[in-house]
C-alpha positions in Angstrom: -51.8 159.6 -115.7 -50.7 156.2 -115.1 -50.2 154.2 -111.6 -46.7 154.7 -111.6 -46.6 158.5 -113.3 -49.0 158.9 -110.5 -46.6 157.1 -107.6 -44.0 158.9 -109.4 -45.9 162.0 -108.8 -46.0 161.1 -105.2 -42.6 160.1 -104.8 -41.5 163.3 -106.3 -44.3 166.2 -104.1 -46.0 164.8 -101.8 -43.7 165.8 -98.8 -43.9 169.5 -100.0 -47.5 168.6 -99.9 -47.0 167.8 -96.7 -44.5 170.6 -96.0 -46.8 173.1 -97.3 -49.6 172.3 -95.1 -48.3 172.1 -92.0 -47.4 175.5 -92.7 -50.0 176.3 -93.2 -52.4 174.7 -90.5 -49.1 174.8 -88.1 -50.6 171.4 -87.1 -49.3 168.3 -88.0 -51.9 165.6 -87.7 -54.2 168.5 -89.5 -51.4 168.7 -92.1 -51.1 165.1 -92.4 -54.8 164.3 -92.7 -54.8 167.4 -95.3 -51.6 165.4 -97.2 -53.7 162.0 -97.8 -57.0 164.3 -99.1 -55.1 165.8 -101.8 -53.0 162.5 -102.8 -56.8 160.5 -102.7 -58.0 163.3 -104.7 -54.9 163.3 -107.2 -56.1 159.3 -107.4 -59.8 160.3 -108.4 -58.7 162.6 -110.5 -55.8 161.3 -112.6 -57.3 160.1 -115.4 -57.7 164.6 -116.0 -54.9 165.3 -114.2 -51.3 164.9 -116.1 -47.6 164.1 -114.5 -45.9 167.5 -116.0 -49.6 169.4 -114.4 -49.6 167.3 -111.0 -47.5 169.7 -108.8 -49.3 172.7 -109.3 -53.0 170.5 -108.5 -51.2 169.5 -106.0 -50.5 172.8 -104.0 -53.7 174.5 -105.5 -55.8 171.2 -104.3 -53.8 171.7 -100.7 -54.2 174.9 -100.7 -57.9 174.9 -101.2 -58.6 172.1 -98.3 -56.2 173.9 -95.8 -58.4 177.0 -96.1 -61.5 174.7 -95.9 -59.8 173.0 -92.8 -58.5 176.5 -90.9 -62.3 177.7 -91.3 -63.5 174.7 -90.0 -60.6 174.6 -86.7 -61.6 178.0 -85.8 -65.6 177.1 -85.5 -64.4 174.4 -83.6 -61.7 175.4 -81.1 -59.9 178.7 -79.7 -57.0 179.6 -80.7 -53.9 178.9 -78.5 -51.8 182.1 -77.2 -48.9 182.1 -78.9 -47.6 180.4 -82.2 -45.9 176.9 -81.2 -42.3 176.5 -82.0 -40.7 175.7 -85.2 -38.8 172.9 -85.0 -35.6 173.4 -86.5 -32.7 170.7 -87.8 -29.3 171.5 -86.0 -26.7 169.0 -85.3 -25.2 170.3 -81.9 -26.4 173.9 -81.1 -25.5 175.2 -78.3 -27.9 176.8 -75.4 -27.2 180.0 -76.4 -27.9 179.6 -80.2 -30.7 177.4 -79.4 -32.3 180.3 -77.4 -31.7 182.9 -80.3 -32.9 180.3 -83.0 -36.4 179.3 -81.7 -36.9 183.1 -80.4 -36.5 183.9 -84.3 -38.4 180.8 -85.5 -41.5 182.3 -83.4 -41.2 185.3 -84.4 -41.2 184.7 -87.8 -43.9 181.8 -87.0 -45.9 185.1 -86.3 -45.6 187.1 -88.2 -46.3 185.2 -90.5 -49.8 184.0 -89.0 -50.3 188.2 -89.5 -50.4 187.2 -92.9 -54.2 186.7 -94.1 -54.1 182.8 -95.5 -53.9 183.4 -99.1 -50.8 185.9 -98.3 -48.9 183.3 -96.0 -49.4 180.1 -98.7 -47.8 183.3 -101.1 -45.0 183.8 -99.7 -44.2 180.2 -98.3 -44.8 178.9 -101.9 -42.4 181.6 -103.0 -39.8 181.8 -100.3 -40.3 177.9 -98.5 -40.9 176.3 -101.3 -38.8 178.4 -104.2 -42.0 178.0 -106.6 -41.9 180.9 -109.3 -43.8 183.0 -109.6 -46.6 181.9 -113.2 -46.4 178.6 -111.3 -47.7 180.0 -107.7 -50.1 182.2 -110.1 -51.6 179.4 -111.3 -51.9 176.9 -108.2 -53.8 179.3 -106.5 -55.9 180.4 -109.1 -54.9 183.9 -109.4 -54.1 186.4 -111.9 -49.5 187.0 -112.4 -50.8 190.8 -111.7 -51.7 190.0 -108.3 -49.5 187.5 -107.4 -46.7 190.1 -107.6 -48.7 192.8 -105.4 -49.7 190.5 -102.8 -46.3 189.0 -102.1 -44.9 192.4 -103.0 -47.5 193.5 -99.7 -46.3 191.1 -97.6 -42.8 190.9 -97.3 -43.4 194.1 -96.2 -45.8 193.6 -93.8 -43.2 190.6 -93.0 -40.9 193.4 -92.2 -42.8 195.9 -90.3 -43.4 193.0 -87.7 -39.9 191.5 -87.7 -39.0 195.0 -87.4 -41.4 196.1 -84.2 -39.9 193.0 -82.6 -36.3 194.5 -83.4 -35.2 191.0 -85.7 -33.2 193.1 -89.0 -32.0 191.2 -92.0 
């Protein structure tokens, strides 16, 4: 991959790598570190990575770094009592809507945190990032059938967790 191709890949996918890391780690600073490490590794391996496959390579690398970082962090510090709020972009929310949105975000985040890191990544890559099944399977290095089963089970678990909290579709 040339320097120009690397720059194109970073411009196109850098923010997605960071976004995925934020969702996985729930810590913007740690996610920034993971995103930076992922891009540094891409630069280091630029001769082996083709521009066409860069997105999958980036997401797979970021996912693995997030798993490693999560394991290290869980050993170093205690898990907080509750999930952090999800930031929402709303130009002029009224107080009731803001409160409802915040509560829904907390419930959704709590339900996502109830999934294993791999299953959380599967859901986020499919539902938030909009990747196709084949792309996710390749990014996470899992068979397509395993991916589909994991996504189905994860969606069911999320539905059950949200229903238990009184959230309906």
